[in-house]
C-alpha positions in Angstrom: 0.0 0.0 0.0 1.4 3.4 -1.1 0.8 6.1 1.5 0.7 9.8 0.6 0.8 12.8 2.9 -1.6 15.2 1.2 -4.2 17.9 1.7 -7.9 17.1 2.1 -10.2 20.1 1.2 -12.8 21.3 3.7 -14.5 24.7 4.1 -16.9 26.3 1.8 -16.8 27.9 -1.7 -14.1 30.5 -2.1 -13.0 29.8 1.6 -10.9 26.7 1.5 -9.6 25.0 4.6 -7.4 21.9 4.4 -6.6 19.0 6.6 -3.1 17.5 6.3 -3.6 13.8 6.2 -1.8 10.5 5.6 -3.9 8.5 3.2 -3.8 5.6 0.8 -2.7 6.9 -2.6 -5.8 5.2 -4.2 -8.4 6.8 -2.0 -10.3 9.9 -3.1 -9.1 13.4 -2.4 -11.7 14.0 0.4 -12.2 10.4 1.1 -10.9 7.8 3.6 -7.6 8.7 5.3 -5.3 6.9 7.8 -4.5 9.7 10.1 -5.0 13.5 10.4 -1.7 15.2 10.9 -2.8 18.8 11.0 -4.6 21.7 9.4 -3.8 24.4 6.9 -5.8 27.7 6.5 -4.6 29.7 3.5 -7.3 32.4 4.1 -5.2 34.2 6.8 -2.1 36.3 6.2 0.4 34.6 6.8 -1.3 31.3 6.3 -2.1 29.4 9.5 -0.5 25.9 9.7 -1.1 23.6 12.7 1.0 20.4 12.3 1.8 17.5 14.6 5.5 17.4 13.8 6.2 14.0 15.5 3.3 12.2 13.7 4.4 13.7 10.3 8.0 12.6 10.8 6.9 9.1 11.8 4.9 8.8 8.6 7.9 10.0 6.6 10.1 7.4 8.4 7.5 4.8 7.4 7.9 5.8 3.7 4.9 8.1 3.1 5.5 10.4 0.1 4.2 14.0 0.5 2.5 15.7 -2.5 4.2 18.9 -3.7 2.0 21.2 -1.6 2.3 19.0 1.4 6.1 18.8 0.9 6.2 22.7 1.0 4.1 22.8 4.2 6.2 20.1 5.9 9.4 21.9 4.9 8.0 25.2 6.2 7.2 23.6 9.6 10.5 21.7 9.9 9.2 18.1 9.5 11.5 17.4 6.6 14.5 18.8 8.5 13.7 16.7 11.5 13.4 13.6 9.2 16.8 14.5 7.7 18.4 15.0 11.1 16.9 11.7 12.4 18.6 10.0 9.4 21.9 11.5 10.6 21.3 10.2 14.1 20.6 6.7 12.8 23.8 6.7 10.8 25.8 8.0 13.8 26.8 11.3 12.2 25.0 13.2 15.0 23.9 12.6 18.5 20.2 13.1 19.4 21.0 16.1 21.5 22.8 17.8 18.6 19.9 17.1 16.2 17.4 18.5 18.7 19.5 21.6 19.2 19.8 22.2 15.4 16.0 21.7 15.0 15.2 24.0 17.9 17.5 26.7 16.6 15.9 26.4 13.1 12.4 26.6 14.5 13.2 29.6 16.6 14.7 31.4 13.6 11.7 30.5 11.5 9.3 31.8 14.3 11.3 35.1 14.3 10.8 35.5 10.6 7.1 34.8 10.8 6.7 37.2 13.7 8.6 39.9 11.8 6.2 39.4 8.8 3.2 39.7 11.1 4.6 42.9 12.6 5.3 44.3 9.2 1.7 43.6 8.1 0.4 45.2 11.3 2.4 48.3 10.6 1.2 48.5 7.0 -2.4 48.2 8.2 -1.9 50.9 10.8 -0.3 53.2 8.2 -3.2 52.5 5.8 -5.7 53.3 8.5 -3.9 56.5 9.5 -3.8 57.6 5.8 -7.5 56.8 5.3 -8.3 58.8 8.5 -6.3 61.8 7.3 -8.0 61.7 3.9 -11.4 61.5 5.6 -10.6 64.4 7.8 -9.6 66.5 4.8 -12.8 65.6 3.0 -14.8 66.5 6.0 -13.1 69.9 6.3 -13.8 70.5 2.6 -17.4 69.6 3.1 -17.7 71.9 6.2 -16.0 74.8 4.4 -18.3 74.4 1.4 -21.4 74.4 3.7 -20.1 77.5 5.4 -19.5 79.2 2.1 -23.0 78.2 0.9 -24.5 79.6 4.1 -22.6 82.9 3.7 -23.7 83.2 0.1 -27.3 82.5 1.1 -27.1 85.2 3.8 -25.7 87.7 1.3 -28.6 87.0 -1.1 -31.1 87.4 1.7 -29.7 90.8 2.7 -29.7 91.9 -1.0 -33.2 90.7 -1.4 -34.3 92.7 1.8 -32.7 95.8 0.5 -34.4 95.6 -2.9 -37.8 95.0 -1.3 -37.3 98.1 0.9 -36.3 100.2 -2.2 -39.3 98.9 -4.1 -41.6 99.7 -1.1 -40.2 103.3 -0.9 -40.8 103.9 -4.5 -44.4 102.6 -4.4 -45.3 104.6 -1.3 -45.0 108.1 -2.8 -47.0 107.1 -5.8 -49.8 106.0 -3.6 -49.7 109.4 -1.6 -50.0 111.4 -4.9 -53.2 109.5 -5.9 -54.8 110.3 -2.5 -54.2 114.1 -2.9 
């Protein structure tokens, strides 16, 4: 029986969510599997990967072949490195403590890179929010200034209209006096 480590699609339309599973190569994509090794959510930035490292390495030791995407995920999480280091321990090139130290150092470095990316994304989002807020304030100021200008213009037209009605009233009043006399 040929075993593959592959992704099993879950989620809904346009929102994929994957399980990382060890399955028989002949089974359907979303069908029967031997063991669930973790999850992969590509909808977040950066993608969220939850992987049981020991189970994945055990399946690699037993001869399971990962698909291309699963290989990338296993490499990203350090499962392939641990499998490689375990091979060195079996051959006597390394001790288990040395292999564990190398793996821990690599995982810490990788976590630092991921955290730096998350911080960079957070900073970009904060800058975008600040820029949008500044643009909104400028638009609001323009809108308020336009309303004030419109109110002033309306006030001026009202004053002009009152003056013209007074002038018209004065010119009509003497004419009415002449007709009475």
